N, C-alpha and C positions, 0 to 999 in steps of 0.2 A: 829873337836872336841876340846873343851876347854882342855888345858893341865893342869897337876897337879899343876904346879906353880901358875897358875891363881886361881885355887880353894884354894890353901894355902893362897894366898894373901887375898881373900875374907874371909877366916876363921880367919885370923889375925885381920881383922876389925870387926869380930863378925857378919858377914852378913850370917845368917844361916836360914833365913825364907824361906819357900817354895815359896811364891810369888816372892821374889827376885831371887831365883834360876831359876824360870820359865822364868822371863824376860831375864836373862843372857843367858840361853840356847837358847831361841827363837831368841834373837838378834844375837847370834853367828851363828845360822843356816841361817839367812838372809844374812850374809856377803859373802857367797859363791854363791849367786844368782845374776844375772844381774838385773839392775834397769830399767825395762821397763814395759809397761802396759800388763796385762794379761786378758784373756777373758774366762769366764765360759762356753760360748757356742761354744768353739773351733774356735773362730774367726768369726762365723756366726752372722749376725744381728738378734736379737730376733724378732720373728714374732707374738708372743702372749703376753698377759699380764703376764702369768705365767713365760714364758721364760725371759721376761724383768725383772721381780721381782727377779728371781733366779740369773740372770746375775748381777743385781745391788747389791744383797746381797753378792755375791762372790767377786766382783771386788776389793773392798778395802782390802780384806783378801789375795787373791792370788796374788795381786800386792804388793809384800813385801816392796817396797819403800813407797807405800801409807800406809801400815799397820804400818811400823816403826814410821812414823810421827804421826799417830793417837794415837798410844800407848804413844809416848812421850808427846803429848799435854795433854793427860789425866793425866799423872804423873805431868806435870807442873801445872795443875789446882789445885793440892793439896798443892802447895807451896804458893798460893796467896789467900787472901780474895777476894771473888767474882770471883774466878778462873774459874768458869763455863763459863765465857764469852770467854775463850780461845778456847775450843772445839766448842762452839756454833758459834763463828765467823768463824772458819775453815769450819764447815759444811755448813753454809749459803753461804759463798763465793764459796764453791765447787759446789753448785747448780748454782751459777752465771757463774762459769767457764764452766760448761757443756753447759749452754745456749749460751755462746759466741761461743763455738765450733759448736753447731748446727746451729747458724746463719751465719757460714762461716767466722767468724772473726779469725784472726791469732794472737796468743800470741808468740812472738819471744823467741827463746832459751828455750822452755818449758821444755824439758828433762833436760837441765842443771839446771834450777831453781828447778825442782822437786828433783833432786839428791842433790843439795846444801841445800835444806830445811831439808833433813834428817840429814845432818851434823850440820846444825844450831840448830835444836831442841836438838840434843845431846850436843852441846856446852852450850846451855841454862841450861840444867840439870847439866852439869859438873862444871859450874861456882860456886865458893865459895859463891858469892853473886849474886843471880839471878836478871836479869833486872827487871825494873818496869813492872807492869801488862800491862800498855798501850803498851809498847814495845813488849812484848811477844804476846799480842793479835793482834797487828798490823802485826807482822811477821806471825802469824798463819793464819790471814785472807788472806794475800798475797799468802802464801803457798797453802791455800785452793783453791784460784782462779786457780792456775796452776794445782793442782791435779785434780780439777773438769774438767778442760780443757782436761786432759788426759782421764778421765772417759768418756767424750763425744764421743771419737773415737769408743767405742763399740756399740753405739746406733745410729750412723749416718745412716739415711735412714729408720729408723723404723717408724711405725705408731704411732698415738697418745697414744693408749692404752698401748703398750709395753714401750713407752717412759715414761709415767707417772709412771708405775710400776717400771721401772728401777731407776728413781729418788727416789722413795719411798724406794726401796731396799737398795741403797747405803747410803741413809741418815740414815736408821735404823741401818745398820751395823756400820757406823762411830760413831753414838751416843752410840751404845752398846759397841763397843771396847773402846771408850774413858771412858765410865762409869766403865767398868771393870778395866781399867788401873788406874782410880782414886781410886777405891776400893783397888787395890794393893798398891797405894801410901799411903792411909790411914793405911793399915795394916803395912806397913813399919814404919810409924811414931809411931804406937802403940807398935810394937815389939822392936824398937830401939829408945826409947823416948829421950835418951841423945844425939843422933847425927843423927836425921832423914834426915837432908839435906845432910850430908856427905854420908849417905847410898845411897840416890838417885843420888849423884854425881858419885858413882861407876857405876851405870847403865848408866848415861850420857856418861861416858868415853867409855863404850862398844858401845853405839849408835854412838859416834863420829867415831869409827872405821868402823862401818857399813856404815855411811854416806860417809866417805872417800872412801870406796870401791865402792859405787854406783857412786860417783862423778868421780873417776878415770876411771871407765868403760865408762861413757859417754864421757869424754874428749879423751880417747884413741880411741874411735869409731866415733868421730866427723868427 
């Protein structure tokens, strides 16, 4: 649970909007959970298109390491002109990463890169001056490749119908979550017009803590 001192700190900076509070509380809840892939079908390979679609829809949400990154890139998209390329690149390379997994190709230290990506996007948000669009988009694309590789584990051995449905499901979820996060980012800018970037930095610092927790979990269990 977030302690009272942290709430007072955000109050001091006039961070009072409901969207910001929702992000903070959500990120805080992530920090107590391990960073590993989750499966909507209880670990079973989807056998039908419906099962594949449901599994795909759920995977980016119940895998909180994945969810944290998608939320962050949605927020980052609000800070740049043509920022839509950031989540778009992530989603497209996640499809590629899933394909690599299904083809039996190995991406080394995938869990480590996934955990580090959570920390990295938090750092991007926390920086006073965010990196250039090309740097953020490139990092998001690389992260998407590894996150997609992890998604592939849940669909290995499935038939074509559940596979296609699974890809459609996690693509829709990622685009939806990124779009909602971008809406939250725009709401923050509108509610705190004098210091919108500073306000998003607060969220970035929370996500840095989340990412550090995920990364330490992976390193301690390596």
